[in-house]
C-alpha positions, 0 to 999 in steps of 0.5 A, a space after each residue: 475494529 479494523 480499518 480498510 484503506 485503498 490506494 492506486 499505485 502507478 508503475 507496478 508491472 510484476 510480482 516483484 513490484 507487488 512484493 516491494 510495495 507489500 514489504 514497505 507498507 507492512 512496516 507501518 505500525 498497525 498494518 494487519 494485511 496488505 493486498 497488492 495487484 500490479 495488474 490493476 495498481 490497487 493497494 488495499 490495506 487492513 489496519 488496527 487503526 486509521 493510517 495517515 496518507 503520508 505514512 502510506 505514500 512514504 512507504 510506497 515511495 520507498 518501494 519506488 512507486 507513486 500512489 494516491 488514495 483511491 476514492 
């Protein structure tokens, strides 16, 4: 059963930003789909199992941005 997680990313302004975040988050084991919207800052992840916030936040940081889990 897949899991959905949503995060709010700050600092993204364009498609290149979206691609950078998507590339890093996709590297996390178990991630099946990543949707990123620079306009809203929303990062939506579908995964095979629950992801840890630490893994996701580290991936977003690696891409050069900051994120928090959306409520």
